[in-house]
C-alpha angles and dihedrals in degrees: 000000000000127000117286119263119216128203135163092244131017113203112196107207127030092214136110100315097023092060091053094049094047091051095048097044095047091053081088104072091206093062120083120206131186117199114202108205123176094205137058129267120282092216113122091005108128089177087065103030096049106084095205089063095061096112090059090063094061112103094359132117091287092057127087085202105201119201124223124236121244109300110201093193098031145034112307093191099069114131114206109218114215117178122244098196140083108286091035117218091350084069091049109038138073093265092229099169125208126163103227111259118255089248090057094057094039089054088057092055090048087057092055102275094129112195094025098096122127095262091053095044101041095082091059091066089060090053095058115118096204120111099244111182138150116266105283119252092244089056096051106110116217095234090048089054089052091048089056092048092047091050090052092049096043099044106023093232119149125261110248120210104185112007090205097056093085139347115282138194098195141350146122129245148104116308130243111247133195095233145105106249095199093069104008089245120158121250090206126162091265094047093047101037110022110028094063094052109025093096095034103054114065088187090066112084118187114198102194127192086017118134122212108212107162137016120235107234133187102196103307095337120100112225101172145304138277112233139183123209125218087260091058096253114146127207143159116243110201131204121212092196115013146342112226115199113208100156096125137249093304106036098037095062089038090057093046093050094050087050091057096258112128144053107353096218094051093048094047092050089059094043094246111147109245111238097168128004104226110159097191097066107116095007126113094042107184135188143162104244119191139177131214141236116195130200129190112228126217090252144326117332126218114283101216110114140128092232110336095265105063102138135053150161136237122200131188107205094170111056088204092061112108090221142001116318099191130040136183133201114202111216121199087210132067097256098203104143093118100032089055088064087058092053102268120135126230112241119228090239126020153122136229141212117204117201107211131193108233096189107026117188099205116100127200140187139234118211142163123253096187140029088229107102089211093065113092116244122245116257112203106177092175088217115202095004098119112130098245096039089239091150095052093045090051091060092048090053088048094056091050092049092047090054090050090054091046090056091053127088139273089031096044093069091061095054124086101179144336108259101186139056080000130224092269091066103086112134122098094240094047092047092048092050092050095042094051096043092046093044120126138177133256088209100254104138111166145146104058095125099028130189117246145150116296090253095049104110094201094049113102099192132033120229091274087059093247116142108253113258094006139096133217096024137093134171124221118174140077091298090078093060107118089194130011119253117245088239136053105300104218096097089048089055091050089051090050087054092051092049092046090054090053091049092049094048092044093054091046090055 
């Protein structure tokens, strides 16, 4: 065991929010910050920094690759990719970038997250350092353009040029991405926040390939974290001021539970000493599940693209919904990984539409199966288990709408045949069965340490991001989401990081 290392702040996780917080705190040269990151640097890694290569990162050596428990009404074979590299999932994902809708933030405040309403959060979007731009003209694939035009003609929704210019309820268009179009380089959290300062701020200490496995607690006060390097060396990293956990919606609750912070009964069953009984840790597991419809095309399609899924569609079926209640990604590839398990074949050339549930009603749970910190936690998303089957019915509606778009020019001329589920599958029950069994994830786990009012027993953090009933520790990542945004959550996580930095600096003053 090496000698202890002491810093003002210890940030656990050099990912999407952690990169923001480390950058903002170390702007003060008198403040020292250690960032504990389980993966390597992304510097000089074209496999990471080139956006088009994102699919090659899934399941590889930079992926923690968490399995899903048995899902009686869904797909039990889903692997949840979690990035093991500086920048976290912003170094691993498609960088589709949506500012959360005003209704998303306002919903948080309604759930007890006072100070997190849209008016309070909107300024944080303008502070982001990432290069967030619409898909460049050179990257706009011809069939994706025709998908957008067909969606407009079939559904009568508006064309959207710049989804972040103003709030929307529905529309089709090319996404905004956090990237540099000239060289297809990511504008991830690490690229935007850490690369410019990592060699210029001696008060910023990056501990790469270093795994945080247990918090150091003194009663209910966090003093630091126990870590293990890739060489097996163990040490205690101590915080003079605060420990900030930014390990994500899977590894943040995992770390808390192994530190004895969580539901007393669950911890006692595993023989983990209970440091703080906090029943909400691991509960409220959220995701954006989606299914897939695949068409074979008459031949190869153009290859120009930012990352093969550059355009999409939002629909509001219920006029009372505060935002979109159905979303589609359009893939310029036949995305058949899950349908192949059901017996479908992958066409040589094809495209996909993926109906996605923006505001799913099913809620899952993350829990430990072993007291060994090296054993992966169980992720039970309970997909499609909501009482009224809203989630399942949303995917059925999505398949019907996708078929309507596919019949509409100019997209229809590209398509040779529907591969899966196949035109013969038409009944609600058949479509639901297919949609749920072929469902996959877009890797948006959230909610497992949610924000809530101080008297909310299942809230894990209070609106200032402090862990309820504890001192010296805050959480800032997607785990604090009380509800999931209707849009891709990465920008929301960056904004959480910006707000967390303000809270930390405000308290320090």
